[in-house]
C-alpha positions in Angstrom: 0.1 0.1 0.1 1.5 3.4 -0.7 3.0 5.7 1.8 0.3 8.3 1.6 -2.5 5.8 2.5 -0.2 3.9 4.9 0.6 7.3 6.8 -3.2 7.8 7.2 -3.8 4.3 8.2 -0.7 4.1 10.5 -1.7 7.2 12.5 -5.2 5.8 12.8 -3.9 2.5 14.1 -2.0 4.4 17.0 -5.6 5.1 18.3 -7.3 1.7 17.0 -10.8 2.1 15.1 -13.8 4.0 15.0 -17.7 3.8 13.9 -19.2 3.2 10.2 -17.8 5.2 7.5 -19.8 7.6 5.3 -20.5 6.5 1.8 -18.0 8.0 -0.9 -18.3 8.1 -4.7 -15.7 5.4 -6.0 -12.1 6.6 -6.8 -10.1 4.0 -8.6 -6.4 3.7 -8.8 -4.2 1.5 -11.0 -3.0 -1.7 -9.3 0.9 -2.4 -9.2 4.0 -0.9 -8.0 3.8 2.8 -6.6 6.6 5.2 -5.9 6.0 7.6 -2.8 8.0 10.7 -2.3 7.4 12.0 1.0 8.7 15.5 2.2 7.8 17.8 4.9 8.6 18.6 8.5 8.6 16.8 11.8 8.4 19.1 15.0 9.1 22.2 12.8 12.2 21.1 11.4 12.8 19.8 7.7 12.4 16.0 7.7 14.8 13.9 5.5 13.0 13.3 2.2 11.9 9.5 1.8 11.3 7.6 -1.4 9.7 4.1 -1.1 7.9 1.7 -3.5 5.0 -0.4 -2.3 2.5 -2.8 -4.0 -1.1 -1.9 -4.3 -3.4 -4.7 -4.9 -6.2 -4.9 -7.3 -8.8 -4.8 -4.3 -6.9 -1.8 -2.7 -6.8 0.0 -6.1 -10.6 -0.6 -7.0 -11.5 1.4 -3.8 -8.7 2.9 -1.8 -10.9 4.9 0.3 -12.5 1.6 1.8 -9.6 1.5 4.1 -11.0 4.3 6.0 -14.1 2.2 6.8 -12.0 -0.7 7.9 -10.1 1.7 10.4 -13.6 2.7 12.0 -14.4 -0.9 13.3 -13.2 -2.0 16.6 -12.7 -1.7 20.4 -11.4 1.8 20.7 -14.2 3.8 19.0 -14.9 5.5 22.2 -11.4 7.2 22.1 -12.1 9.4 18.9 -14.2 12.1 19.3 -14.1 13.1 15.7 -13.5 11.4 12.5 -14.9 13.7 9.6 -14.4 12.6 5.9 -15.6 14.4 3.3 -15.1 14.0 -0.5 -15.6 16.8 -3.1 -14.9 15.5 -6.7 -11.3 14.2 -6.6 -10.4 15.5 -3.1 -10.9 13.5 -0.1 -10.4 15.6 3.2 -10.1 14.0 6.6 -10.1 15.4 10.2 -9.6 13.2 13.3 -9.4 14.0 17.0 -8.7 10.9 19.4 -7.5 10.4 23.0 -8.5 12.1 26.2 -6.4 15.3 27.2 -7.4 14.5 30.9 -5.4 11.3 30.4 -2.5 12.9 28.6 -2.8 11.4 25.3 -4.3 13.0 22.3 -3.9 12.8 18.6 -5.2 15.4 16.0 -4.9 14.9 12.3 -6.1 16.6 9.3 -5.3 16.2 5.6 -6.2 15.8 1.9 -6.0 13.2 -0.6 -6.1 14.7 -4.3 -6.5 12.1 -6.9 -5.2 13.5 -10.1 -5.7 10.3 -12.1 -5.5 6.5 -12.1 -1.7 6.8 -11.8 -1.1 9.8 -9.6 -2.3 11.2 -6.1 -1.0 13.5 -3.7 -1.4 13.5 0.2 -1.0 16.5 2.6 -1.2 15.6 6.2 -0.7 17.4 9.5 -0.6 15.6 12.8 0.0 16.5 16.6 0.4 13.7 18.8 0.5 14.5 22.7 1.7 12.0 25.2 3.1 12.5 28.6 3.3 16.2 28.2 5.3 15.9 25.1 3.8 16.9 21.8 5.2 15.9 18.4 4.1 17.4 15.2 4.3 16.5 11.5 3.5 18.1 8.2 3.9 16.0 5.5 3.3 15.8 1.6 3.4 12.7 -0.3 3.7 12.5 -4.2 2.4 9.0 -5.1 2.9 7.8 -8.8 2.1 4.2 -10.3 5.4 3.0 -12.1 4.7 -0.6 -12.9 1.9 -3.1 -13.3 3.8 -6.0 -11.8 5.0 -6.0 -8.1 8.3 -7.2 -6.9 8.2 -10.0 -4.3 10.0 -8.9 -1.1 
């Protein structure tokens, strides 16, 4: 799964899962190997750019936003106060607030996915995680491009 989608799924996995997803119009991508170029900042300082490749299965490509619905199932739904997902044409926006400030752990995330075509999309994601009196922030952009129909086995 491409880094942009992994970034959102990984952050949500930290706080576990949520209630039912809103219905979104189908966005389809090309299955195969994708190259993700991630840039941005962590805690206000430039982060080292990261280029990676991932395999997107035919199922993931057919409905990449279906992963959001799967994130919203599970035992920790009560820990997230907000999960707002909106689609406007080829742009999907996401806002999420999880945790409990009284317990000292919170996560806020907002971002957009812009689907340019079946072989190219971009992600912009801002996140702040507070734990034990410390706050970590990130402001990342990912440019995801399809590069091959076949996936290399790892």
